[in-house]
N, C-alpha and C positions, 0 to 999 in steps of 0.2 A: 504493500499500500503506500502510495507517495502523498506526502501531506506538505502544503505549502501555506505559510502564514504571511500575511500582509500586515506587519505589526511594528513592533519597537522592542524595547527592553523587557516589557510584560511578556510578549510572546517567546523572547529569548529565555526568560526565566522558566516559562512552561516547557520549552524544547530541551533544556540542558540534559535531563535524564532519560527523555521519552524514548529515543531509540534504544537505549541500553535496558530500560525496563522491558519493553517488548522483546528484546533479544533473549531476556533471561527466561522468558515463556515460550521461546522457539517460534516466535512471531516476528516479522519483519515490517517495521514501520519505518520508512526513509522519510526524514523530516528536514524541511528546508525553511528558514526563516529570512525574510527580507528586512533588515535591521537598519533603522535610523533611531537614534535615542529620542524619546519624547515626541515621536512623530503622530500628529494628529490626522484624521481623515482628510482635512483640508489640503495638507501637503501631499499625502498619497494621491489626491485627486490632481494636484498641479503636476506631481511626478508623471502621472498617467498621461497627460496631455503633452508634456514635453519630451517624453520617452528618454529622460535624463538617466544616466547610470548613477544613481544616487544612493543606491542600497548597497550595503555590506551583505553579502551572501553567506548564510550560515548553514552548515549541513550536519545533521545529526548531533546538534549541541555544540558544535565547534566552528570557529571561523574558518572560511576557505581562503580568505585573503582576496577574494574577487569581488569587484563591484559590478552590479548589473542594473538594468531598468526594469520596470515592472513588466513591460512586454517581453523582454529577454527571458525572464523567469517564467512567465506563462506559457511561452512557446517551447520551452526547454524539453518538457516531457509530458507524459500523460498523468494529469493529476487526478487522484481519487477525490480529495477534499481540499478545498481552499478555505482558509479561515481570515476573518477580517474583525477589526476592533477599532474603537475610538482610544485616544490617548486617556490616560487614567483621570487626568486633571479636569477634563471635560465630559468623562463618562456619565456623570449624573445628569447632565444637561442636553435632553435630546434635540434642542434647537441648533447644537453645534455639530450634529450628525449630517443634517441636511443642508443643500441638495447633494452633498458629496457622496454619501452612502449609496444612494440610489444610482448615481451616475457611474460609480466604480463598479457596482454589482452588474449594471448593464454590460459594461465592458468585460467583465469576468466571463458572463455568459455567451458573449461573442467569441471570446479567446479560447475558453475551456467549457464548452457546452455539456460535456459529460460528467464534470466534476460536481460533486456536492458543495454547497455553500454553507459554511457554519459561521455563527456568530460567536467570538471569544469573549465572554463576559469578564471584565476585569474585577479588581477588588478594592475594598476600602482601605483607606490609611489606617495606621496605627492609632489606637486610642490615645488622647492627650498629646498628640504630636502637633508641631507648629504647622505642618501641611494640612492637617485636618481642621484644627481649630482656627487657625488665622488665615491661612491662605484661602480654604474653602468655606469656612465659617460654620463648620459642623460642630456640635458639642459632642456628639456621639458617633462612634464608628457605625454603629447599626443603622442610623439615619442616612449616613452616606450611602452604605450598601443598599437599602431600600430604593434610594433614587437611582443608583447604578443598575440594579436589577429591572426596575420599570423601564428605564431607557433602552436596556437591551432587548427586553421583551417586545417593545414597541418597535425596535430596529428590526428584530427578527420577523415579525408580523409584515412590516413594511416591505421587506425584500423577499418575503416567502422564503427564508432560510430553511435549509433541510433539518437543522438542530442547533441548540446552543450548547457550548461548553462552559459549564457554570463554576469557572475557577473562583469567583468571588464567594459563591456559596460554601466551598469546600474550606476556605479560610474561616469563614463565619462559624462553621460547625467546629472546627479544631479549636477556636478560641472559646465556644461554648462548652467544650468538652474539658476544658482545663488548662489547654496549652497556652502558655503566656507569651511565647515569641514565635510569630511566623513571618515577620518582616525583618530585613536586614539594616534598613536606614529609614524606618518609619513608612516606607511606601513599596520598595521593591520586596520580591520574595526572599527569605532567608536562604542562604547557599545550601543549607542541609534540609531541614523539614519543609520549609515552604515550597523549594523547587521539586522536592521528592513529591509532596502531596499533589501538585500540579501535574507532574509527570504521571502519577498513578491514575489521576482523574482523566486526563487526556487519553491514556492507553485504554481504559475501559470504556470510555465513550466511544472511541474510535473503532475498537475490536470487538466490543461487546463481551469481553472476557473478564472473569472474576480475578480480582488482584490479591486476594487474601493468602495464596500460596506463593506469590511472586518472590523470588529469591534475590532480586538485584540489591546490592548494599556497598556499591563504590561510590561513596558521598564525597563531595568537596568539603564538607563540614560535618562533624560528628553528630549522629542522632541516635537517641537512645532506643532500646528495644519497645519501651512503653510508647514513645513517639511514633515509631514505625508502625506498630499495631493500631494506634489510634487513627493514623493516617489512612490505613487500609480500611478500618471500620468506617470512617467518614465517607470515603470513596464509595465503599459498597452500599451504604444507605442512600446516597444520592442516585446511584445507578441502579438501585433496585436489584442486586445480584448478590 
């Protein structure tokens, strides 16, 4: 299965372990991420029009060192799934998605008509962080998440997405289960548990497989056995497996 994400550092976080998680199950997910840090839909749209080689291409959680255009990437191979997302700081506000989202998806369906289009739901910032309280004006991370979830649900409906990958929801469930730290800098996923939980979620959503017996354990940052089990439990609950 070939997966392409039109994203930024949040899709980079989700892809870090995804290929290797699938490999541990004897399943092959080839993952490609079009990376520009902090890239919003409005910039993806401008890059689409200009055909500029503005994206660093990442493959299976690693940088390739190559820069590509959106068109280059779309025509490079037969994609099974293409994911799209808004930048996290604008994700709560649906007015920032349009008209860019609809225009980009129209282009995707012209270039890769056989691919499924998925919405990658981003996540809320860390409780009591400057980004959450001052920059976005939220008192509680749950309020930000509810706005993010609402915007992505509307986005999925507007573009008739094939499915949503609920990354924000898995973070909320981890926090509710007693995990204190899923972010590394109050907004990106932590190098260990945060990225691992995202990878498990993406793998289960994309493959339909149960993650409870997955043996992948080559993390960039230590994760306790308890945290590993909680991540698997949260993903299994979300996916209903």
